[in-house]
VEXNUKE-553400 format. One record per residue (C-alpha): residue number from 1; chain; x, y, z. Coordinates in Angstrom, 2 decimals. Each point is the difference from the previous one (the first is absolute). Layout:
N
seq->NUM&mol->A&u->X&v->Y&w->Z
...
//
This chain:
254
seq->1&mol->A&u->30.79&v->271.22&w->229.57
seq->2&mol->A&u->-1.79&v->-2.80&w->-1.81
seq->3&mol->A&u->1.07&v->-2.44&w->2.72
seq->4&mol->A&u->-1.26&v->2.37&w->2.68
seq->5&mol->A&u->-3.40&v->0.28&w->-1.73
seq->6&mol->A&u->-0.25&v->-3.78&w->-0.03
seq->7&mol->A&u->0.94&v->-0.27&w->3.67
seq->8&mol->A&u->-2.19&v->2.87&w->1.18
seq->9&mol->A&u->-3.30&v->-1.95&w->0.10
seq->10&mol->A&u->1.71&v->-2.83&w->1.87
seq->11&mol->A&u->1.53&v->2.37&w->2.56
seq->12&mol->A&u->-3.32&v->1.82&w->0.40
seq->13&mol->A&u->-1.77&v->-3.31&w->0.56
seq->14&mol->A&u->2.55&v->-0.97&w->2.64
seq->15&mol->A&u->-0.43&v->3.32&w->1.78
seq->16&mol->A&u->-3.79&v->-0.34&w->-0.06
seq->17&mol->A&u->0.31&v->-3.58&w->1.27
seq->18&mol->A&u->2.25&v->1.01&w->2.89
seq->19&mol->A&u->-2.20&v->2.97&w->0.80
seq->20&mol->A&u->-3.06&v->-2.21&w->-0.14
seq->21&mol->A&u->1.54&v->-2.54&w->2.37
seq->22&mol->A&u->1.04&v->2.75&w->2.38
seq->23&mol->A&u->-3.47&v->1.52&w->-0.13
seq->24&mol->A&u->-1.59&v->-3.42&w->0.56
seq->25&mol->A&u->2.24&v->-0.67&w->3.01
seq->26&mol->A&u->-0.85&v->3.38&w->1.50
seq->27&mol->A&u->-3.70&v->-0.60&w->-0.52
seq->28&mol->A&u->0.25&v->-3.42&w->1.66
seq->29&mol->A&u->1.83&v->1.48&w->2.99
seq->30&mol->A&u->-2.64&v->2.72&w->0.27
seq->31&mol->A&u->-2.77&v->-2.62&w->-0.01
seq->32&mol->A&u->1.76&v->-2.02&w->2.70
seq->33&mol->A&u->0.52&v->3.13&w->2.10
seq->34&mol->A&u->-3.76&v->0.62&w->0.09
seq->35&mol->A&u->-0.92&v->-3.55&w->1.04
seq->36&mol->A&u->-0.76&v->-1.08&w->3.54
seq->37&mol->A&u->1.54&v->-3.05&w->1.67
seq->38&mol->A&u->-2.74&v->-2.46&w->-0.99
seq->39&mol->A&u->-0.10&v->1.30&w->-3.58
seq->40&mol->A&u->3.75&v->-0.36&w->-0.32
seq->41&mol->A&u->-0.12&v->-3.53&w->1.35
seq->42&mol->A&u->-2.86&v->-0.99&w->-2.31
seq->43&mol->A&u->1.94&v->1.42&w->-2.95
seq->44&mol->A&u->3.10&v->-1.98&w->0.98
seq->45&mol->A&u->-2.00&v->-3.22&w->0.36
seq->46&mol->A&u->-1.51&v->0.50&w->-3.44
seq->47&mol->A&u->3.51&v->0.39&w->-1.45
seq->48&mol->A&u->1.10&v->-3.19&w->1.75
seq->49&mol->A&u->-3.02&v->-1.91&w->-1.30
seq->50&mol->A&u->0.90&v->0.81&w->-3.61
seq->51&mol->A&u->3.70&v->-0.72&w->0.55
seq->52&mol->A&u->1.21&v->3.59&w->-0.10
seq->53&mol->A&u->2.20&v->-0.36&w->3.06
seq->54&mol->A&u->2.19&v->2.97&w->-0.84
seq->55&mol->A&u->-3.00&v->2.34&w->0.14
seq->56&mol->A&u->-1.23&v->-1.76&w->3.13
seq->57&mol->A&u->3.37&v->0.51&w->1.69
seq->58&mol->A&u->-0.03&v->3.70&w->-0.88
seq->59&mol->A&u->-3.47&v->0.47&w->1.46
seq->60&mol->A&u->0.70&v->-2.09&w->3.11
seq->61&mol->A&u->3.23&v->1.88&w->0.62
seq->62&mol->A&u->-1.88&v->3.30&w->-0.17
seq->63&mol->A&u->-2.64&v->-1.39&w->2.35
seq->64&mol->A&u->2.63&v->-1.28&w->2.43
seq->65&mol->A&u->1.71&v->3.39&w->0.06
seq->66&mol->A&u->-3.18&v->1.99&w->0.53
seq->67&mol->A&u->-1.70&v->-2.31&w->2.50
seq->68&mol->A&u->2.80&v->-1.90&w->1.79
seq->69&mol->A&u->-2.16&v->-0.72&w->3.08
seq->70&mol->A&u->-3.41&v->-0.37&w->-1.58
seq->71&mol->A&u->-2.31&v->-3.03&w->0.41
seq->72&mol->A&u->1.25&v->-1.39&w->-3.31
seq->73&mol->A&u->3.70&v->0.53&w->0.70
seq->74&mol->A&u->0.95&v->-3.63&w->0.70
seq->75&mol->A&u->-1.84&v->-1.38&w->-3.02
seq->76&mol->A&u->1.40&v->2.79&w->-2.17
seq->77&mol->A&u->3.55&v->-0.97&w->0.97
seq->78&mol->A&u->-0.66&v->-3.69&w->-0.67
seq->79&mol->A&u->-1.49&v->0.77&w->-3.41
seq->80&mol->A&u->2.88&v->2.35&w->-0.71
seq->81&mol->A&u->2.46&v->-2.82&w->0.73
seq->82&mol->A&u->-1.75&v->-2.23&w->-2.52
seq->83&mol->A&u->-0.34&v->2.74&w->-2.63
seq->84&mol->A&u->3.68&v->0.92&w->0.24
seq->85&mol->A&u->0.90&v->-3.70&w->-0.24
seq->86&mol->A&u->-2.16&v->-0.55&w->-3.09
seq->87&mol->A&u->1.48&v->3.15&w->-1.56
seq->88&mol->A&u->3.51&v->-1.40&w->0.41
seq->89&mol->A&u->1.07&v->2.77&w->2.38
seq->90&mol->A&u->2.24&v->-2.07&w->2.26
seq->91&mol->A&u->1.47&v->2.78&w->2.16
seq->92&mol->A&u->-3.38&v->1.65&w->0.60
seq->93&mol->A&u->-1.56&v->-3.35&w->0.88
seq->94&mol->A&u->2.66&v->-0.86&w->2.57
seq->95&mol->A&u->-0.08&v->3.48&w->1.52
seq->96&mol->A&u->-3.79&v->-0.16&w->0.40
seq->97&mol->A&u->0.18&v->-3.51&w->1.48
seq->98&mol->A&u->2.67&v->0.98&w->2.52
seq->99&mol->A&u->-1.99&v->3.08&w->1.04
seq->100&mol->A&u->-3.15&v->-2.06&w->0.47
seq->101&mol->A&u->1.80&v->-2.62&w->2.12
seq->102&mol->A&u->1.73&v->2.67&w->2.07
seq->103&mol->A&u->-3.20&v->1.95&w->0.71
seq->104&mol->A&u->-2.36&v->-2.98&w->0.32
seq->105&mol->A&u->1.94&v->-2.92&w->1.51
seq->106&mol->A&u->-3.16&v->-1.52&w->1.52
seq->107&mol->A&u->-2.34&v->0.52&w->-2.93
seq->108&mol->A&u->-2.04&v->-3.02&w->-1.09
seq->109&mol->A&u->1.46&v->0.25&w->-3.53
seq->110&mol->A&u->3.65&v->0.44&w->0.90
seq->111&mol->A&u->0.59&v->-3.59&w->-1.17
seq->112&mol->A&u->-1.06&v->1.16&w->-3.46
seq->113&mol->A&u->2.62&v->2.74&w->0.16
seq->114&mol->A&u->2.75&v->-2.52&w->0.77
seq->115&mol->A&u->-1.28&v->-2.25&w->-2.80
seq->116&mol->A&u->0.06&v->2.87&w->-2.49
seq->117&mol->A&u->3.49&v->0.91&w->1.14
seq->118&mol->A&u->1.15&v->-3.50&w->-0.90
seq->119&mol->A&u->-1.74&v->0.13&w->-3.37
seq->120&mol->A&u->1.50&v->3.39&w->-0.77
seq->121&mol->A&u->3.54&v->-1.10&w->0.82
seq->122&mol->A&u->-0.49&v->-3.14&w->-2.10
seq->123&mol->A&u->-1.20&v->2.16&w->-2.87
seq->124&mol->A&u->3.03&v->2.28&w->0.23
seq->125&mol->A&u->2.27&v->-3.05&w->-0.32
seq->126&mol->A&u->-1.58&v->-1.12&w->-3.25
seq->127&mol->A&u->0.70&v->1.27&w->-3.51
seq->128&mol->A&u->-2.94&v->-0.44&w->-2.36
seq->129&mol->A&u->2.08&v->0.58&w->-3.14
seq->130&mol->A&u->2.55&v->-2.64&w->0.96
seq->131&mol->A&u->-2.77&v->-2.45&w->0.87
seq->132&mol->A&u->-1.75&v->0.57&w->-3.33
seq->133&mol->A&u->3.29&v->-0.48&w->-1.88
seq->134&mol->A&u->0.80&v->-3.06&w->2.13
seq->135&mol->A&u->3.27&v->1.56&w->1.17
seq->136&mol->A&u->1.54&v->-1.75&w->3.00
seq->137&mol->A&u->1.17&v->2.57&w->2.54
seq->138&mol->A&u->0.18&v->-2.11&w->3.13
seq->139&mol->A&u->3.30&v->1.71&w->0.82
seq->140&mol->A&u->-1.64&v->3.39&w->0.62
seq->141&mol->A&u->0.00&v->1.43&w->3.53
seq->142&mol->A&u->-2.70&v->-1.84&w->2.02
seq->143&mol->A&u->-0.25&v->2.56&w->2.83
seq->144&mol->A&u->-3.61&v->0.86&w->-0.85
seq->145&mol->A&u->-0.93&v->-3.68&w->0.02
seq->146&mol->A&u->1.62&v->-0.36&w->3.41
seq->147&mol->A&u->-2.04&v->2.96&w->1.24
seq->148&mol->A&u->-3.19&v->-1.50&w->-1.46
seq->149&mol->A&u->0.78&v->-3.28&w->1.77
seq->150&mol->A&u->0.38&v->1.89&w->3.28
seq->151&mol->A&u->-3.30&v->1.85&w->-0.59
seq->152&mol->A&u->-1.86&v->-3.26&w->-0.56
seq->153&mol->A&u->1.75&v->-1.68&w->2.93
seq->154&mol->A&u->-1.06&v->2.84&w->2.30
seq->155&mol->A&u->-3.57&v->-0.23&w->-1.27
seq->156&mol->A&u->-0.19&v->-3.74&w->0.70
seq->157&mol->A&u->1.71&v->0.31&w->3.36
seq->158&mol->A&u->-2.10&v->2.88&w->1.30
seq->159&mol->A&u->-3.29&v->-0.85&w->-1.74
seq->160&mol->A&u->-0.09&v->-3.79&w->-0.52
seq->161&mol->A&u->-3.79&v->0.05&w->-0.50
seq->162&mol->A&u->0.10&v->2.73&w->-2.63
seq->163&mol->A&u->-1.82&v->-0.74&w->-3.24
seq->164&mol->A&u->3.22&v->0.97&w->-1.77
seq->165&mol->A&u->2.19&v->-2.49&w->1.91
seq->166&mol->A&u->-0.50&v->-2.96&w->-2.36
seq->167&mol->A&u->0.96&v->2.00&w->-3.08
seq->168&mol->A&u->2.94&v->1.53&w->1.85
seq->169&mol->A&u->1.31&v->-3.50&w->0.80
seq->170&mol->A&u->-0.15&v->-0.97&w->-3.68
seq->171&mol->A&u->1.84&v->3.13&w->-0.99
seq->172&mol->A&u->2.70&v->-0.71&w->2.59
seq->173&mol->A&u->0.58&v->-3.38&w->-1.68
seq->174&mol->A&u->0.51&v->1.78&w->-3.32
seq->175&mol->A&u->2.31&v->2.58&w->1.58
seq->176&mol->A&u->2.15&v->-2.69&w->1.63
seq->177&mol->A&u->0.48&v->-1.59&w->-3.41
seq->178&mol->A&u->0.89&v->3.40&w->-1.45
seq->179&mol->A&u->2.63&v->0.52&w->2.72
seq->180&mol->A&u->1.36&v->-3.51&w->-0.52
seq->181&mol->A&u->0.30&v->0.60&w->-3.75
seq->182&mol->A&u->1.96&v->3.16&w->0.75
seq->183&mol->A&u->2.46&v->-1.97&w->2.16
seq->184&mol->A&u->0.41&v->-2.58&w->-2.77
seq->185&mol->A&u->0.64&v->2.72&w->-2.58
seq->186&mol->A&u->2.73&v->1.48&w->2.20
seq->187&mol->A&u->1.47&v->-3.45&w->0.65
seq->188&mol->A&u->0.24&v->-0.65&w->-3.74
seq->189&mol->A&u->1.70&v->3.36&w->-0.42
seq->190&mol->A&u->2.61&v->-1.09&w->2.57
seq->191&mol->A&u->0.40&v->-3.30&w->-1.81
seq->192&mol->A&u->0.82&v->1.83&w->-3.23
seq->193&mol->A&u->2.56&v->2.06&w->1.89
seq->194&mol->A&u->1.42&v->-3.22&w->1.55
seq->195&mol->A&u->-0.84&v->1.30&w->3.48
seq->196&mol->A&u->-1.02&v->-3.46&w->1.14
seq->197&mol->A&u->-0.08&v->0.67&w->3.74
seq->198&mol->A&u->-2.46&v->2.87&w->-0.48
seq->199&mol->A&u->-2.07&v->-2.10&w->-2.41
seq->200&mol->A&u->-0.21&v->-2.91&w->2.45
seq->201&mol->A&u->-0.99&v->2.36&w->2.80
seq->202&mol->A&u->-2.85&v->1.40&w->-2.10
seq->203&mol->A&u->-1.18&v->-3.53&w->-0.75
seq->204&mol->A&u->0.09&v->-0.92&w->3.68
seq->205&mol->A&u->-1.92&v->3.20&w->0.84
seq->206&mol->A&u->-2.83&v->-1.12&w->-2.29
seq->207&mol->A&u->-0.10&v->-3.43&w->1.67
seq->208&mol->A&u->-0.14&v->1.53&w->3.47
seq->209&mol->A&u->-2.39&v->2.89&w->-0.59
seq->210&mol->A&u->-2.16&v->-1.08&w->-2.95
seq->211&mol->A&u->-0.29&v->-3.79&w->0.36
seq->212&mol->A&u->-3.51&v->-0.20&w->-1.46
seq->213&mol->A&u->0.66&v->1.86&w->-3.24
seq->214&mol->A&u->0.61&v->-1.22&w->-3.55
seq->215&mol->A&u->3.64&v->1.11&w->0.18
seq->216&mol->A&u->1.29&v->-2.64&w->2.42
seq->217&mol->A&u->1.14&v->-2.40&w->-2.72
seq->218&mol->A&u->2.06&v->2.71&w->-1.70
seq->219&mol->A&u->1.45&v->1.03&w->3.35
seq->220&mol->A&u->1.17&v->-3.58&w->0.69
seq->221&mol->A&u->1.46&v->-0.31&w->-3.50
seq->222&mol->A&u->1.94&v->3.22&w->0.48
seq->223&mol->A&u->1.31&v->-1.27&w->3.32
seq->224&mol->A&u->1.09&v->-3.32&w->-1.54
seq->225&mol->A&u->1.78&v->1.75&w->-2.86
seq->226&mol->A&u->1.63&v->2.63&w->2.25
seq->227&mol->A&u->1.27&v->-2.52&w->2.55
seq->228&mol->A&u->1.35&v->-2.12&w->-2.85
seq->229&mol->A&u->1.97&v->2.97&w->-1.32
seq->230&mol->A&u->1.28&v->0.78&w->3.49
seq->231&mol->A&u->1.05&v->-3.59&w->0.63
seq->232&mol->A&u->-2.26&v->-0.25&w->3.06
seq->233&mol->A&u->-0.90&v->-3.65&w->-0.46
seq->234&mol->A&u->-2.01&v->-0.55&w->3.18
seq->235&mol->A&u->-2.17&v->3.07&w->-0.52
seq->236&mol->A&u->-0.48&v->-0.94&w->-3.66
seq->237&mol->A&u->-1.09&v->-3.55&w->0.94
seq->238&mol->A&u->-2.44&v->1.29&w->2.62
seq->239&mol->A&u->-1.58&v->2.38&w->-2.50
seq->240&mol->A&u->-0.12&v->-2.76&w->-2.62
seq->241&mol->A&u->-1.68&v->-2.37&w->2.45
seq->242&mol->A&u->-2.72&v->2.54&w->0.71
seq->243&mol->A&u->-0.39&v->0.67&w->-3.73
seq->244&mol->A&u->-0.38&v->-3.72&w->-0.80
seq->245&mol->A&u->-2.55&v->-0.46&w->2.77
seq->246&mol->A&u->-2.23&v->2.89&w->-1.01
seq->247&mol->A&u->0.66&v->0.46&w->-3.72
seq->248&mol->A&u->1.06&v->-3.35&w->-1.49
seq->249&mol->A&u->-0.66&v->1.30&w->-3.51
seq->250&mol->A&u->2.69&v->2.68&w->0.29
seq->251&mol->A&u->2.61&v->0.01&w->-2.77
seq->252&mol->A&u->2.67&v->0.50&w->2.64
seq->253&mol->A&u->-0.50&v->-3.53&w->1.23
seq->254&mol->A&u->2.41&v->-2.33&w->-1.74
//
């Protein structure tokens, strides 16, 4: 009984807190329900200006649902894309982007939608915790990076004069290095398993598909080592020749 008396104020406070939150949410929904289109949009923009993108997304979503064909509809969807993105809501961002592109393929800002699609897929491939802890996870599935690369490629191909094209090109360079690092990580895994043919093939894939990345030296070194283990002297010598020519400081050069 004594324990219950001690816990009672805490439990009561929790109940009041939950009730208060619920009441606050209901009041906010009631306020939004009584707003017109312009008022809702102004409210969302104010939330965006102060960095409250979660609140902005909620308001914009309500506005988009209530006035899907209004004069503000296109801008509402574009702002909703950005608000979802800044809120870290990957699935909602991509769904909104795809809907905008599908319904407005000739809109003057469709290049922005493709750009945001690339950014969103890049974001979903990253792991902030691992980056902060300096944990190397280059062996994780790069499918989202591949999709981001395709988004940026489509943007540059279809809208070469877009103001987002230059940044997209820079991001594609980063993505290519990310994909090359993944191939090297898998090649090293094969090396540890003594699967030298598979390791050499991964190294050659990097040379052929990602020749301008920082991983080419490692790819050549893996090829030299793998061909040595396989007794493929001619292939080893060819890889070594290329390594000497481009990376004379490599430790693999005797």
